[in-house]
N, C-alpha and C positions, 0 to 999 in steps of 0.2 A: 393379736391385736394389741396395738399399744393402746397405754391412757394417756387418755386425754389429756390437753396444758392445763395446766392451774394458774387460775392468777393469780402473781404475788401479791398481798397483803396482808395484814394482821387477822390471825383468826379470831372472830370473836368470843366463839363458845369457850369457855376455859378447858373445859375434858378436853375438845377436840385438840385445842394448842399444845396440852400436855400431850397427849401422845403424839403428835405430830414433832414435838420438838425431842421427845426419846428416842424416834425412829431417826429423824435426821440425823441426832447427833452420833449414835452408834454405825451410821452411814458413813458421817465427818471422818471420826477417828480410823475407820477401817481404810479409807480412801489414803486418810494422812502415812496410816502405817505399809500401805501397799506401797507408793510412790518411795516414802524413804530405801523400801527394799530393791524394789525393781529398779532406782533411776541412782539408786546408791546418793540420794540428797540429804541435808540435814534438817528436819521435818519437826516444827513444834506447834502446836494444837492448844490456843488456851479456851475455854468458854465458860463462861457466869451464865446458869439460868436467870428465869425472873426473881426467885425465893432467893440468889445468891451464890448458889449451890455451884462448886469448883469441879471443870472435869478439864484434863490435860491429857496431853499426849507430846511425845519428846523421843526422838531415835537417840538420840546420844545425849541427855542430862537436858533437861530445863533452866541450871543454870549455866550451865556452858553455855547453851544457845543465847541464852540473853543477854549475856557479856558479851558474848561475838559480837549479836544485835546492836548492844548498845555502843561496842568498839564500830564498828560501819556506822552508828549514826554520826560517832562525833566526829569520823574523820570526811564523809560525805558535808560536814558545818566546816570544821576546818575547810577543806577543798575551794565550796562556797565563798567563805571568807577571804581565802587568798585569791577566788576569781575574781570577785567584790571588788579587792585592792588592785588587782592588773587592770579591769577596767577602769579604775579610776585612776589610775596611773596614765593612759593610752588617753584618757580623755584631757588631760592637763596636758600633756604633748600634743596633743593637734590644740589645742586651742593655742599653745602659745606659736606653733607653726603655722597657724591662718593669724594671731599675729603680727609675727616677724613678717608674710609676707604682705600684709599691707604696708605693711613698715616701709618694704623695698618699695610700693608703687606711690609711697610719701605719702600717706595715709597713716592718722594716728601717731605723728611724731612728738605731741606735747608732754605723752608721760615720760621722755626719752630723755636723759642730761646730759651735758655736751659730752662727758667724756663716749657716750653709746650713739651719740650722733655723728662724734668724729669715727667712732670705730664702723657706722655704718656709710658713713661717706668712704673712707679708705673702699671697705668690700664692693661698693657699687661703680670705683675706679676703677681697681683690678680686674672686674666684670665686665667693665665697657672696654680695656683690653684687651681680653680677651676676647670678646666679640669681634670688634674691629681685626682681629689678627685674622681670625676665620672668615670677616670680608675677604681679605685683600687674599687670603691661601683661596680663595675659593674664585674671584675675580682674577688670579694669575693666571688657573688651572684652565677657565675658561678663555682668557688670552693665548693659550699655549693650544688647545684644540684649535679654537680657529686658526690661528697659524698652521698647522700642521693640516687643518681643511683644505687653507688656502694655495701650501705649495701642492699637497696631491691633484687639485684642481690645476696648478700650472706644469704637472706633468703630462695629463692627462691631454690639456689641452697642446704642446706640444708633440707628443706622440700622435693625438689625430693629426695636426697639420705638418707631420713628416712622410705622413699616412698618405692624405691629399696628395702631399707633392708628389713620392712615390707614384698614384695610380696615373697623376697627370703626366711622367715621363712618359710611363708607357702608351697614352693614348696620341694618336695623330695629332698634328695643328692644321686647324680647318680655319686660322685666322685670314688668309689672303681667298683664299675659295668665294667664290659670286654665282650664282648658277646663271647659264647662258639665258631662260629663259626671260629672266629679268630685263626690263625696258629702262635707256636712258634718253629722259625726258627732260630737258633742261627748264624747258617752256611750258609745259602741259600742266597745269596745278591739278589738274586732277590726278597725274601721276606723280604726285606730292612725295609719297609713302615711298613709292618705287624708286625716286628719282634720289633719294637721303640714302639708299640703297649702292646708288652708282660714287664710291669714293675716289676714284682715282678713270686715266684714258685707258687703261691699261684693261678695267673692267670693262669699261666699254666695246673696245676692241675682242676684246675676247667673244662679246654677244656679238658681235658682226662675224666675227669669221664661222656660229657656229648656227649660224640664221638657219641657212639648211635642216638641222636636224632640227631646229624647233620648228619650222614648219609641216616636217616629217611627223612631228610629236604632235600637231595639232595645238600648238601652243603661241601665243600670242609672241610679234617679234617683228624684227624689220624685213626679213626678208618676205614676210605675208604680207605686211602694209607696199612692199616691192611689187609685190603680183596684185593683189588689187588693182594697185596705180594703171600698171598695163594692161590690163582687163578693161578696168573703164575707156583704154587710152581707143581701145580695137573696140568698143560697141558705144557709141556715145548714148549720154539719155538722152528723152524725148522732150527734155526745156530745153538742149542747144540745138538742138534739130529743128524746132522751131523757131529757135530765134536766128539762127543762118535762116532760115527760108523769109522771116519776114524781112532783114536785111535787103535777102535780094530782089526780093519786091520795092521795095524803098526803091532802089537803085533805078530800078527801069521806070517807074512812074517819073523819077524825078531828069531821066534821058527824054523822056518826052515830052 
């Protein structure tokens, strides 16, 4: 069973304080020796008691360890000074760059002399020339790309045009073909759309020759109209019979 944790604070009882000091001092020096042996480390411990009594331990000699410690401290201090000096230089350089950047923007020019202003003008002039050259180069590249795209488009269009012409050469021509069932009525407004389809007399003659075929197919045509007229002649309507009867009656009355 382990011991409980002890609160770390000053022991008020002098006797207990002295006993604790002796025990812990011996344990500290023992641990320092073990550390130097096990880890091959250079260890030095210096302890002063309340009364001013010195207790020390050193694995390689106290003076040697203290001298090494002093050299290390001085080198650390010099390194810290060098780091501070480098930081100061970087800060100065940063401030100069910021000031130069403002001057390139046309700000903070009151502190510049005539020669410095002339140098700044020359610098801006050369920078402007470089920017213009870069801009012209980009525009030239864009124009060249546009020209190449246009040439490619023209080649593609020409290829498509040739393909269309080849396809048209393989297809038969239907320019002068008109179906036989289309009627040509020049005076009938109801058939205005059909009349536009009859372009010449040859098409109408074509319809006349194929009228029988049109009648057999049950399609409207001139033969169908002729057949209807013949039927009407053979079987007169009731209105025509009534009209003829009325006329005969009137003639008989006039004779009486």
